[in-house]
N, C-alpha and C positions, 0 to 999 in steps of 0.2 A: 377334561371339562370341569368347570367350577361347580361348587355345591349348589349355587343359585341356578346355574344352567341345568343341572341335573333335576333340581326340583321343578323347574319350568317344564322340562320334558315329561316328568311324571304327570303333571297337571294336564298337559296336552293329550297324553294317552288316555287319561281318565275322561277328558272331555270329548274324546273321539276325533280330535283334530290331527291331520297328517303332519308328521314331523318334517317331511320334505318342504312343505309349504312354509312352515315356521322358520326353517333353517335356510331358506332360499336367500342367496346373496342379492343385494340391491343392484340395479344397473350401475355400471361404472360411469357416473355422470361427468366426471372430469375428463376422462378419455373421450367420451361421446362429444362433449362440447369442443374439445380440441380438434377432433376429427371433422366435425361440421364446420367450425370456424376456418380452419386451415384449408379444408377442401373447397369451401366457397371462395376463399381468397384466390386459390389456384384457378378455379373455373373463370373467375372474372378476368384473368390475364389471357385467356385463350379464345376470347370471342374475336371473330374476324370483322373486317370493315363492313361486309355485307350483312352482318348480324348472325351468321352461322357460327357454330362452335367446332367445326372440323371440315375436312375435305374428303375423308373416306366415310362413306355412308353418312353424309352431312345432315340429312333430315333426322336420322335416328340419333346421332350425337347431339344435335341441337335440341331435340325433344327431351332427352334425358337430362341435359344441363338445365333446361327450363324447369323441368319438374323438380330437380334437386333444389334449385333456388326458391321455387314457389312453395316447397314443403317446409321451409324454415319458419320457426316461430320467432317473433310475433308477426311475421309476414315480411315481404321484401322491403328493403330500404328504398328511398327515392332513387338512388343510383341503380339498384338492382331492378326496380320497375322500368327504368329506362333501358337496361340491357334486355329484359324480357320482352319489352315492346319491340326492340330491334330484332330480336330472334323471331317473334311472331310475324313481323313484317317480312322477314326472309321466307318463312314458311308460306305466307299468303302469296307472295309474288312468285314463288317457285312452284306453286300448285298448278296442275293442268286445268284445262277448262272444265273437265269432268270432276275435279276435286281430288285428283290423285296426288298424295303427299309422299309416296313411297320412293325410296332409293332404287337404283338399278338392281342392287343385290338385296336379297331378303326383303322383297317389296312389301309383303304383308305386315311384318312386324314393324318396319320403319313407318309405314303409313299409319298403323294403329297407334303407335307411340306419338307420332306427330299430331294426330287428331286429339289424343288425350291431352297433350301439352297445350294445344291451341285452345281447347275448351277450358282448361284450368287457368290459362292466362287471360281469357276474354273479359271477365268482370273487372280486372284491374288495369286494363288498357286505358291510358289517359285521354286519348283522342277519340271522340265519338265516330269520326269517319273511319278510323282504323278498327274500332269495335264492329262497325257495320260490315266492313270488308271481311274481317276475321270470322264473323258469325256466318256470312254467306259461304265462305270456304268450308267452315266446319260442317255446315248442313250438307253441302255437296260431298264432302269427304265421308260423312257417315253413309250417305246413299251409295257412294262408290264402294265402301267397305262391304256393305250388304250385297251389292252386285257381284263382288269377288267370291262370295261364299258358294260352295257347292250346295245347290238347292235340294239335292237328293238325300233321302234318309232311309233308303231301302237296304242298306248294309252297314255293318259296323265300321267300314272304312270310308263311309260317305258322311256328308254333312258339315265338314270342317272347311278350313282354308288351306291354301297352298303357300309354301314359303315364297315362291316367285310370283305371287298374285295370280292373275288370270293366265299367265304364260306357263304355269307349272302343270305337272301331271298328277302327282299324288297329294292327297290331303296330308297335312302335317300337324301334329299336336302342339308343337312349340308355336307355330304361326297362329293356330287356333286360340291358344291361351292369350296371346297378345291381342288378337282381334276381340276376344271377350272382355279384356280389360278396357278397350276403347268403347265397346258397346255399353258396358256397365257404367263407365264414366259419362257417356252421353245420356243414359237414363237419369243419372243423378242431376244432370243439368237441364232436365226437362224435355229432352228429345225423345221421340218415339222410336223404339226398336221393336221390330216384329217379334212376337213371342215364338212364332214358328222358327225364326232364325236362331233364337237362343236355344230352343229345344233341340234343333238339329245339332248345333255345335256342342251342347252339353252331352248329348247321346254319343257323339263322336269321341269326346274326351273320355267319358266314362266307359267306353268300349274297351279300354286298355287296363281297367282296374282289375287287380288280382284279389278277388274276394276269397278264393280258395286256391290252393296250389299243393303239389306234392312236396315242394320245398317250403318249409315254414318261413324262411327268411324273405320269401317273395310276397307273402300275404300282406295286403295293405298298400302295396306299391302299384305303380303304373308303368307301362312299357311304351316304347316308341311305336311298335306294332302290336296289334292285339295279342299275338301269340308269342311275343318276345319276353325277355327278362326285364324286371323292373329296373328303372334307372332314376337317378336322383332328380334331374331337372323336370322330367315329366311327372314324377311322383309328387313333387312340390306343386307343380302347376295343377295337377289333378286334385290335390288336396284343397287348393284355393277354390276350384270349381265346386267341390263338395261343400265348402263352407259358405260361399257367397252366392252361388247361383242355383245349386241343386242340393240343398241340405239333406243329409242322411246321417242320423246320429250313429248308426251302426258302422257304416263305411268310414265315417270320420274317425271313430275310435280305432279302427284297423289302420287307417292312414297315419294317425298320430303315433301309433306304436311303431309303424315302419320308420317314420321320421326320427323317432327316439333311438331306434337301432342304427340309424344312419345319420349321426350328428354332423354339424358343420365341420369340415376339414379344409385347410388351406391348400386346395388342389383343384385342378380343372376336371373336365373340359368346359363346364358351363357354370362356374362358381357363382357369378353375379346373377345370372338368370334364375338359377335354382334357389338361391337364398332370398331374392326379391319375393318370390312366391311363397317360399317356406314361412317367412315371418308373417306375411299377410294372412296365409291360411291359418296359422296358429293363433294369431292375434284375435281373430273372430271365431275360431273353432276349438279353442282349448278352454273348456269351462273353468277349470281350476286355475289356469294361467301359469302353472309351475313350469311345464315344459317350455312354453312360450318364453317366459322370462329367462330361463336357464340358457336356451339356445340363442336368444337375442344377445344375452351377455357374452356368450362365446364369440358371436359374430362381431360385436363391437370391439372386443379385445383383439381379435384377429386382424380386423381392418385397421385399427389404430397402430398395431405393431408393424403393419406393412405400409404405413403412410410415410412418404419421404419428406425431407425438410421443406421442399417446395409446396407441400400440401397435397401433391398427387398421390394416389393410391396405386400400388403395384398390381400386376397380374400374378395370380398364383401359378405355380408350375403346372404344366400340362393343359393350360387353358386353350380353347379353340383358336385357331389362327385368325379366323375372320373377326373375332372380337379383339384379339391382340393388335390387329392391323388398325383398329380405330384409335388406339392409343389411350393416353391418360385421361382425356376428357371423359370418355365412356366409363373407364374403371372408377374414376373418382366420383362421378355423378351417381353411378349405380351403388357405390359404397355408401354414399350419403343417404340414398333412398332406402337402402337396407337398414342402416343403423338408426335412422330417424323415424322409423315406422310408428313408434310409440307416441311421438309428439307431432307427427306430420299434419300439416294444414291442408293436404290434398283431399278433395271430396272422396276419392276412392278409398282413402285410408280412414276417414272419419265418418263416412256415410252422411255427410251433409246433404240436405236437400236444397240445392242452390239454383236460383232462378237467374238466367243470364240478364245482363243489363240491357241488351239489345234484342229486340224481337227477331227471331229467326224467320227467314223467308217462308212463305206458304209452300206446301208441296206442289 
């Protein structure tokens, strides 16, 4: 270390400032720009004639591709606005009369993501008739999502959503986290979401929190089942709930410590889901910002290192088969959403209070 750097460190100690925050490396902007530019170029080549972005879980793939393009600053180009309008038209025309936007597989999370994407696209749709149609479907889709929720709150295993929508048997924390993403997005766009719905879902998610444990490495994590061991994807999702929907400073500190002990690694089984929620929970829940910046930097470098010449992002080893089956549209769009969280234009990431351009239908 140079004499100047040593002197600076002494001054920081005297001033009571943390050395880690001073020494934190900046985000790798060049790698981030290349990841986003090349990823977006790849997504543009993968849209089908009907507006969808895939044939396996097409609603989910279309939704994440829309969200990735919508997240970019300074906003979608004229060409991308056309692509997003095509994708929104696909979602609108493929919705059921009741507003169901879910795929046959993993119906809840695909429905939730499609609803979030439709809401995010709505203000920028160029055709007033399409705006009206999209707003009507979005309203129905939100009501359908709330109907799918388990309305009971009598036990720690109740109050959430099932992976398979209304056909499922057990409530699932992954499905519930995505449903909460859609509900929170809807709130930001001025739609009413019942507080009782949110309370039930948050109670279900937080029922798996490890506030205490005989195993020190479990404290601060979340498990799939209330009595199981902490796992990364649910711990990241639970951390986001603690930050955005049910703030609790003490539990947030424990969760941040757990996430620090379990940093981003290029491995499955739910790499993209886990790190989507990880960075969003830390963005809004890490007061100093040091852990957030450090782990976001790690993720940007990991994702850029695994981006192919085509712009597509690979899957890490051990990733879950149902996500691998969706292919590179899913992995690339999710990589963009993870890496771009700091500059994202999505309401969910910036907490914009956005009013839709088209009045939603009356209840």
